C-alpha positions in Angstrom: 0.0 0.0 0.0 1.4 3.4 -1.0 1.4 6.2 1.5 -0.9 9.2 0.7 1.4 11.9 1.8 4.9 12.7 2.9 3.6 12.9 6.5 2.5 9.3 6.3 5.9 8.2 5.1 7.6 10.0 8.1 5.1 8.4 10.5 6.0 4.9 9.2 9.7 5.5 9.6 11.4 4.7 12.9 13.7 7.4 14.4 17.3 6.4 14.8 19.1 6.1 18.2 22.8 6.0 17.7 25.1 5.0 20.6 28.8 5.8 20.1 31.4 4.5 22.4 35.1 5.3 21.7 37.0 2.9 23.8 36.9 -0.7 24.7 36.5 -0.5 28.5 32.9 -1.1 29.7 31.4 -0.6 33.1 28.1 0.0 34.9 27.0 3.0 33.0 27.4 1.3 29.7 25.5 -1.8 30.9 22.7 0.6 31.9 22.7 2.1 28.4 22.5 -1.4 26.9 19.2 -1.8 28.9 18.0 1.5 27.5 18.9 0.4 24.0 17.0 -2.8 24.5 13.8 -1.0 25.6 14.1 1.6 22.8 14.5 -1.1 20.1 10.7 -1.5 19.8 10.2 2.1 18.7 13.6 3.2 17.4 16.2 1.9 14.9 19.2 1.4 17.3 22.7 1.5 16.1 25.8 1.0 18.2 29.2 2.3 17.0 32.1 0.6 18.8 35.9 0.4 18.5 37.3 -2.4 16.4 38.7 -4.3 19.4 35.5 -4.4 21.4 34.8 -7.4 23.6 33.1 -10.3 21.8 30.8 -10.6 24.9 29.7 -7.0 24.4 29.0 -7.5 20.7 27.0 -10.6 21.6 24.8 -8.6 24.0 24.2 -6.0 21.3 23.3 -8.6 18.7 20.7 -10.0 21.1 19.0 -6.6 21.3 
């Protein structure tokens, strides 16, 4: 079904939530943000930008979200 207006296209598009972390150490605050990202995923397109050497465990948590 084609949208009738530009407003309808916008309303059908999820907003983006981009989380950027610039180093490989993770702690309590970042774990809290993972929980926020999980909750937001139902209404937002969530993207996490991480360093190349990020923990495989952390990447696994993000993939589960």
